[in-house]
N, C-alpha and C positions, 0 to 999 in steps of 0.2 A: 388470646393472649391477654393476660391483663397490665396495663402499663405503670412501670415501675418509675416514683418520681425519687430525685436524689432526698438524702435523710434531712437533710436542710429545709425539704419541703413541708415536713412536720413539726416545723418550729411556728410559735405563735406569729401571726402576722406583723406584730408589733417588733419581733426581733430585730429586724434590719434597723428601724429607725433608733433603738436603743442603742445598737453598735454603734449609729453615726452619733448619736448625742454624746457617748463616752469618748469617742475619737476626738470629737469637738472639745471636749472640755480638756484631754488631754493635751491636746494642741495649744488651746488658749493658755493653761497652766504652763505649757512651756514657752511660749510666746510673748504672753502677757502675765506675770504672776500675779498682778493686782486683779486679774480675773477669779482666783480662788480664795480672794479674802473673803472673811465671815461676812463683811458689810455687803460685799457686791453678792454673795451667793445668798443671803437674806434676802436682797432686792430682787432676785432673779426669782425665787419662789413667791416672795410679796406679789410681783409683777404678773405671775402666771396665774394665779389663784382665779382672780375674776375670770379669765377666760376659758380655764378650765372648768369652772362652775357653769358657764355657759357651755360649754362642750359636753359635758354630761348631760344636759338637757338636749342637746343637740342631737347626741347619741341614740337615744331614745326614737327620736323621729326618723333619723336616717336608717336606723335599724328595720323602719318599718316600710323603708322605700320612699320616704317623703324627705320635707326638710321645712326648717324654719329660719326663713331670712329675717324676721323681723326682731332678734334678739337684741341686736344693738340698739335698736329705737326703744325696746321695753325698757332696757339697761335705764336709757335716759330718762324715760316716763315714770318710772320707780322711783329715780331720785328727786324728781321734780315733787312728785306725788308725798314723798316723806318730808321733804321741805316746807308742804303747806300744813302737814298734821305735828311736825316736830314739837311745836310752841305749844300745842291744845290737850297734849296728853302726855304720860309719860312715855320715855323714849322706847322701854320695850314695848309697849301698848301701840306704838307707832310702826316702829318695825313688825310685828305682828299684823297689823291691821294693812300696812303698806302691800307686803308679800302677798296676802289674803285677797287684796283687792285688785291686783295685776293676774294674779292666779284666776281669779273669777273673771275679771273682764275679757283680760288678753287671751288666757287658755279657752273660756268660754268659747269666744268669737269664733278664734281658729278652728278650736277642736269640733264645734257644731257645725262649722261649713263645710270643714274637708271629711270629718268620720261621718255626720249623718248626711251632707247632701252631697258626698263624693266629690267635692270641687277639689282641683288641682292644689297642692300644696305650695306649690311653687309661686302660683298666681294670688293664691288667699294670701301668704306671710308676707308677699312683697306688697299686697295693698295696705296689710297690718303695720311693715315698715315705714309706708308714708304716712299712715293716719294717726300713727302713736308719735312719729318725729314731728309732726304737723302741730300736734295737740300741746308736745312739749315746748314748743316756739310759741304758740299763741299763748299759752298760760303765763309764762314767763316774758314775753316781749322781746324773745331772744337774748336776753340777759343771763349769766351767771347768777346764782343764788346762793350766798353764801350761808353758812350753817355752823353752829356749835354742836358738833355731831354728838359730843357727850363721852364717856369712857366706852361704854358698851359698844356704840357703832363704830367708835374708833377701832377698839379690839377686833371687831370681825373685818375691819376692812386694811387695819395698819397697825395695831398694836399688838400685845402680846398677851397671852392667857396663861400666868406663871410664865417659865421659860420657854414656852411654844408659840412662834407666831402664830396671829388670831388666824388669817387666813388659810395657814396650813392645816389649821384644826378642822376649819370649816371644809375644806377639800378632803381631808383625811375621811371626816365624819360622813360627809355627803357621798364621797365615792365607796365608801364601805358600804351604806345602805342600797346603793345603786348596784353593786357588785353582788349582793344577797338577793336583790330584787329579781336581778336578772336570771341569775342564775338558780335559785332555788326557790322561784313563787310558781304557781301557775300563770300570773300574768305575764312573767318573763319569758316563761314559755310560748307564751301567745304571741309577746312581742316577737320573737324570731319567726313564728309560724307564720304572721301575717307577710313578714318582710321575705320572707323566702319564699312561700308560693300562696299568694293571699285567696286563689278559688278553693286551693285544698283545705285551706284553713277553715274557709266557710263550710266545706264538706264534713269536715271536721266538729262541727257544730260550734265554733268561735265566733263571737259576735266581733266582727271584724272592724264594724263602723265605732265599736263603743273603745277597742281598743286604741284605735286612732285617736279618740278624742281626748281618751287619757294621757298619751304621749305627747300632744301637745299641751295640755294642761300642766304637765310634769315639766316641761321646755319654758313654759310663761313662769311656773313658780321659781325654777333656776334663774330666769332673766330678772325675777323682782328680788332675789337676794341677791343677785350680782350688783345691781342697782342701789341697793343697800349699803355693800360694802363698797362702792366706788365713792359713797357719801362719806364713809367711814375715812377712806383712803386719803379724800382730797378736803375734806370739811367744807365741800359745794356741791352744789347740783347744779349742770349746766344742759342744755337742750340740745348741744353738740355731744355728749358723751357717747361713746360707743359707737360713733360714725365710722362705718367699713369694720368694724370688728367681727360682723357675723362671717367675712372673706375667710379671715385667719383663722375663725374657729371651726367651719368647716374645712378647712386645709389641716389642722391638727387632727380633727377626729379621722378624716380620710389617710392620713399619713400615719393615723395609729393603729389602721386594719378594717377600718370598719366599711364596709363595702356600698356604694353608692345604692345600688340596686337592691340592696335590703338584705334581711337573713342572716347576715354574717357581721361580727363586732363585737367589741368589748370596751367596758369602761376603763380597764388597765390601758388599752392601747390608746384610748383618748387622752389619758391623763400624759403618757409618755409623749404623744403628737404634738401636744399643746406647749406642753413643758419644752421640747426640742425648739421649737419653733419661738418661743420666748429667750432661750439660750442662743439662737443664731441672732437675735435681734440685740440680745445684750453685747454680745460678741463683735457685731458690728459697729456699734455703740462704741465701745473700747478702744476699738481699732479705728476711732475717726470718720466712719462711713457714713455720707448722708443719710438722714432718715427716708427720704425720695429714692433713693436706691434699696433701702429696706423693703419698701413696699414694693419694690419690683423684684427682690428675693421671695418674699412673700407668694406673689401673683405666681413666680416660678415654681415654687415647691408645691402651689395649688394645683396647676398644671401638670407636675410629676407627680401627684398624688392619684390625679384622676388616670392618668395612664396607667400607674403602676396597679389602680385597681382594676383596671381594664386586662392587661396582664394576669394578675390573680383568676381573675373569671376567666379567662380562654384555659388558664391551666387545669383549674379546677374540674372543667366539664370535661376535660381527659381523663380527670382520676375520679374513684371512687369519693362521694361528698363525704364532708365531714364537718360538723359543726365547729367553726372556730368563734368558743365562747371565751370565759377569763381563762 
């Protein structure tokens, strides 16, 4: 006899967090009317853009049953790198070179160690976290670098492109590209296959090591872009930038339905999950809750996300398999 699951079980994994997001917005709109002001909603979107960009890169790695803990440090490293080049070349060139170098250096190191040599992603990226955070402190002597970012970089981090907030435009373009890649390309198929069952993927002729290398290159590129956006948002580059952000990003990705064991997840879910966390943070700020409590809430939500991931895994093992993509 086949096991019949409730009808709601066929909904996307991110539908629950989307419902929570809507309920939270309604509650805040009633209890704190200033929450739905144009200025505050714009602030939520702008604040969420950078962790969403990091989350998109993180989704690729978690889909392959890995993780990238270095994204916060790489964000800071990217900003410091940009600050060193911005006065020596046109700003658009500095942006391109920064992202390219971060992708080549960080993505190359992480991808090679994990994909080529088969080292554990947690250990490798934890090491990268320390290395690139340390380099950022070493180069700056621990001081914040004030930068005249210019219109282009400010538009990416905190400005507008016409009537549309620049950070929102970045998220829309990056998310759309990633959704297409994961849904409609052979590489996207391979990413899900490697995370679902790496041994079976190898038998199917997939170069699993190459797939793993590529996802860490993508994650590094996203972290490099996020670092540029951070400079545009603050007009400065600090060695402390992004500290601890990797945990919030992982929480958002898992809340959005990406399975920690790999093979299941979506970019759509990641965007919703990270946006939910940012909405929670903004709501607590408006309610006058201490930032320390906000960190506790993020930690609790991360634990809840891991627990729900385990529950989903148990439920899916009792029912016919179904890919939960976009």
